[in-house]
N, C-alpha and C positions, 0 to 999 in steps of 0.2 A: 587475477585472477583470469582465467582463460574460458573462452565461451565454449560451452560443450555442444555436443550435436544434438538436433532434434528431428524427430522424423516431420515428414508434410503433412499438409492436412488433407482429409478426404476429399472424393470427388464428388460427392454429396452430402447435405446439410440433413442431422439426423430430425427426427421428428421427437414431439415432447415425449414420447413413451420410449426413447431408445436414445443411446450415448454411442456415440461414434469410438471404435474400438482403435486405440493407438493416435488419435488426432492429435497435434500440437503446430498449430501455427507457428512459422518461423519465429523465434525468440531474439534473434540477431539484427532488429532493429525495427521502425516501426512497420503498419501495413503499408504496402505501396513501395517501401523502398526509394523513397525521392534519392536522387544521387547527390544533391546539396541539402544537408538539414543544418538548420543555425538554431541555438539555444543561448539563452543569458541565463546564468546563473549567479544568484546574489550569495553571499555568505559563504564564496568558492575557496577561501584560502586554506581551511581546515576542515575536520572532522566530516560530518556527511558531506559538505558542499564539494570539499575537495574528492572524496571517492565518489560522487556522484560526476564530476568534471571529468576524471579520468576514465568511468565507467562509459561516459558517452564520447568521449574521445576515441576510446579503443574501437569505437563502432563507426567512427568516421564522421560524427558531428563535427561542426564548426561552433566552438564556444568562445562567447564572449564571459570573462569571468570577472564579476565585481565584487570587491570587498573592501573596508578600511584599511587593511592593514598589507600596506605595498609592500613590505619584506616579505609576508610569506606569499604574495601573488606572486612575486618573483621568482620566490623557491618553488611553486607550483611551476609556473612556467619553464623553468629548468629543469624538472623531472618530468616533461610531459614526453607522452611516447613518441617516438621518432616516427612513425610511420601514422601520426594524426597530422590532420591541420592543422597549423601553429593558430592558438590562441590570440584573442585579442584581451587585453588586461586593462583594466580601469579600477583605480582607486578610489573611491567613491565614500563618502559620508551619507549612508540612506535617511541618516536622521532630517538632513538639509535639502528640503524642496527644490531649492533652485541648481543644486548638485544633481539631483535627479532629472531634471529636465534639460540639463546642459549633458549629461551625459548620452542621451539618445541623437545627439546631431551627425554623427556618422556610423551609426550601427545600420548593419543588414537586415533585410526582413526576417521576420522571426517566424519559425515554426513551434517556438515553445519557449515558455519564460516558467523558471523555478525560483519561486520567493522561497530562499532556504535562510536569508539573515535574520539574526534574532537574539536576543539577550534575555537575561534574567535576572533577579535582583535578591541575591543570596541574604538574609538576615532582617530584611525590612517589612515591617506588616503592612499589609493592603492599604492603609490610609496616609503612608509615605508621601511626603510633598514631593517628592523627585522621581515619580513615575513616569513624567512627560516623554522623556527620550526612550521610555521603554515603549511604551504607546506609539511614538511616532516610528520606531524600528520594526516591531512586532506588528502593527495593525496599518499604520498609515503609509508607511513606505509602499508594502504590494499594490494597496490601490493606487497611489500616485504612479507606481510603474506601469501600472495596466492603462492609466488614463494619459500618461507620456506617450506610449509606446502603440498604443492601439492602432494609430495609421501604418506602422511597419509590420503589425502582426498579419501574417498571410493567414488566409481563407482557412477554415476549420483548426486555428491555431490550438495550442494546449497549454492553459494556465494551472501550475502547480503550487501550492499553497503549501509550505510546512510548518503545520499546527504543532500540537504535543496531547499526549496524554491529559494534560493539566488543563488542557480545555474541556475535558469531558467530566473531573472532579478537583474539587479545590483542593490546592497545595500552598498549605500557611507559609507564613514568612518568607514569599519570594516577591515580594510588592504586589505589582499587577499582573505577574506574569501570567496566572490561570485566567483571570478576566481578558486580557490580551489575546490569548489563545482561542478562548469560548468564542471572542468577536470575530477571529480570523476564520473561522468555522464557518460561523454565521454568514459573513461578506462572501464567503466561496459560493456556499447556496446561493444567494441572492445573485451574485454575478452570472451564476449558471442558468438560472432564470430570464436575467436580463439579457443574455447573449445566447441564444441556444446554438447559434453558429460555431460556437467555441466549445472544447471540451474544458472545463474547470472542475478539480478537484484538488483536495487535500490529503496530505498524511498527516498520521499521529503517530510519532513514534513512540516507543518505550523506553525502557532503560537499555541505553547505545553506550557501548563501552567508547568513547571518545577521547581523545587526548586529556582532557581534565577530567574526568572520570578516572581513568589508568592512573593520574596522579594524586587524586584523592585513594585510591587503593593503595598504591605505593608507599603513600605517608600513613598510612593504616587509619585514614578518617573515615573510610569507606570499608565495610566487610563484605565481600561479594555473597557468599554465602547469605547473609542475612537479607540481601537485595533479592537472590534468586528465588528465595523462598516465597516470594510472592508470584513468581511467573511461572506458570503452568509448565511450558516447556522446558523450565529447570536452566536457561539460560541467558544472559545479557546479550544484546544483539550486537554486530558488529556494524561500522560506518556503512560498509560493503552491503548490509542487509538493505538499510536504508537507501542506497544508491541504487540496486537494483530493483526496488520499486519504484523510486524516480523517474528510473529508465523506463521502466515499463507506462509510469503516467505520463511521461513526455511522448509517448507514440501513439501512433491512431488507434493502437488496440484497447485505449483506454477510454474510448467514445462510450461503451455504457455505463461508465461510472460517473459521467458529470453530474455533478450538483453535490456529490457523495463525500464520506471521510473515508479513506482507508486507514485500519487501525492498526498497526503493525507493531505488537507488544508483546509477543508470546502468550498471550491469552489472559493477562494482568487484569483487564479493563472489565472483563466479563466473569471474571472470578471475586474480583472485590475484594482479596485480603484477609476473607473471613477466617483463615486458618492458615497455619506455615505448612508448605508444599513440599513432597518430596523432593530430593535433589536428580538432576537429570542422570539416566543411567546410560547414554552414550550421546558421541556428539554430535554435534549438528550435522546433516548432510552438506558436500559440498556445495555451494551455488550451482555450478556449473556441471552437476552431475545428470546423465543422462537420464530422460525421462518421458515415458510414453503412458500417458494415462488411459485406463483401461475400462470397459464397461463391468460393472459389479454382477452383471449377469441374472439380474432381478426376475427372471421368467423360470429361470433353474437353481438359484439360490447358490451357484458358484462364482468364482470369479477366474476371469482370463487371467492369465499368467503374464507378465512383462518380461521381455529379454532379462537375461542373466546379467546382473550387475547395476541395472537400470533403478532408478528410485519409484517405488512401488506408489503409484497415484491409482484410485478408483475414484469411478464416477458413478454414480447411482441416481438413477431418474424415477424411482418408484413413486415419489411424493407428487409425480406430474399428473399419476392417474389414481392418486390416494380416492376414496370414497369421502364425502364431506362427514367431519367428524373421526376421522381417523388419521390425521396427520400423526399424532403420537405414536401410535401403534404403528403406522409405517415407519416412522423414522427410529425407533427400539427395532425392528426387524432389519433394517440397512444396517444399522450399527452393528447388530450380533453377525451378520452375513462379512461386515467388514473383518471385526476381531477375530470369525473364524478363518479368514485366509490371512490376517498381517497381525504379527504381535509387537513388532517395533518398526520405527523409521519407516512410515508412512502416510498417507493422506487420504481422508475419504473428502469427498465434494459431491453435496447433494445438489441437484437441480429441483427447484420448487416454485408450485406456481408463483407468480405475482401478484395475484389476484387472492386475498383471503375470502374463503367461502362464507356466502352469508348462513347464519346458522341457528337455530333455536337458541333461547337465552341459557339453558340446562346444559348444550355443548359448546357455548361459544368460549370457554376457556380452552378449546384443543390447539389451535395455532399456538398461544402463548405459551401451552406447557410445550408444544414441540420445538418452541424457539428455546426454551429456557433448558431444556434437556440437550439441545446443540450446546449451550454454554457451560452447561455442567459435565458433559464428556469431555469438552477441552479441556478442562480444570482437573477431571480425573485419568484423562490419557497422556496429558502433557509428557509427563516425565519418562514417559517410554518411547518418546520421539514419534506419536502419533498425533496427527492433526486432523480436524474437521472442521468444515465450514459449508455453507450454503450459500447459491447463487440463487436468485430469484429471476425469473424469465418469462416474458407473455406467452412464447409459442406463437403458431404449432410449431415453428423451426428455432434454429439456433444460427444464427448469421457470422459471418466471417470474424464480425469483431466479438462476438460473445466467443466464440469458439479460442479467441486469442486470451481472453480474460479467463476463461476457464483453465485454460492450459498453462497461466500463470498462477492461477490460484491452487490448482492442484499441485503443481511439480516444486523442487527443491527451490527456485528463484524466490518462493514466498515462503520459505523455510519457519520465518517466525509469523505467520500469519495462521492463526487458530481460532476459532469461537466466533466467526465473523458470519451476520447473515448479507450479504450483498445484494444489490438490485441493479441488476442488468437492464437499464431503462432501453429501450428501442429509439433510435436515432429520430425516428420521425414523430415521437409522441412529446407531449410537455413531460418534463423531467419533475418529479415532486422532490419534496424535501425528505429524507431519508429518516429513518429514528435516529441513526447514530452518525 
């Protein structure tokens, strides 16, 4: 995958009632563009970890690759991009606290730590006695890594924990996998509150076509159509989708998301599998497709056209000035404007107030109705390649980090993100626990 072109950010920051036309902060590196960036990635030898390591390497990151599989680590090192800084490779059993402690002896200062290593326990019930190793890897190892390497984490470091949709809803007969991922999500939020000087986030992948999943498909043990019928976007994600998200979360642009969980599952978590969904009508857009987020034209009811060949990404700030009790109606109007302008392969990103207005009890359901409408539209639109997300901001303006977040959410780099209501927390405020 090659990096696409991205327009520069605007000279001024838009206010709450306006959205910059065509802004997109640089997508080829964290804000600030430090000359030497170092990241440690666990579970780096295969799947999401491998794709993430290669994505970061192509952008010039110095990578420390950690995995228990020495042979596959060696293969990854052999496949390393020639133009990238040479990686440090460490074969480590992360279930062993002593090995974690010893790992840090010669590490460089780190800008980011990506806790990706994990394991499942297929076929076992939740009371199986063999769950300690799973907990050691999925839950205890991320905490031990942070504790061991705190002195080596640079100011403003990013900690990213790879959780799972299984942490949001129970998946039976996988041992303690769901409990371990639910605990990791809670641990992420607690660490973000304890260390507001860091950016601490978690990623919850949905169904990803890893090597293991592909083997299940090839053997006939998994039917792709049955799996994708539960995903509004109608596709399984690729490891590169998760790699692109982890690349973003490892950068300074992720700062507004500290303490939050980014759910990248094609909308399956907001739909709940209540009924089979229609198949996708088109392939997913390329991750490196050019994108110019554009103003929804809320004052005129029209949309500014993007350049021919760009991924169409509409930003709509009409909810920022909606009257109390009118969030649902305002969101409906924004969705209609979007559908009038786009019939397939596009995204709508709504800017919404972070503060929910105080309402009389009879109107108190309006914000909840608006949120559920967003979830519903994500499920209904997904097969057409249409995505809808919301980003709650404090106002009165949008800072550079929030602009970076909006560009990521709106563009094709997050092509598997839909139905999410994110909170862009100000860096100077206490970061609350989000709802998801």
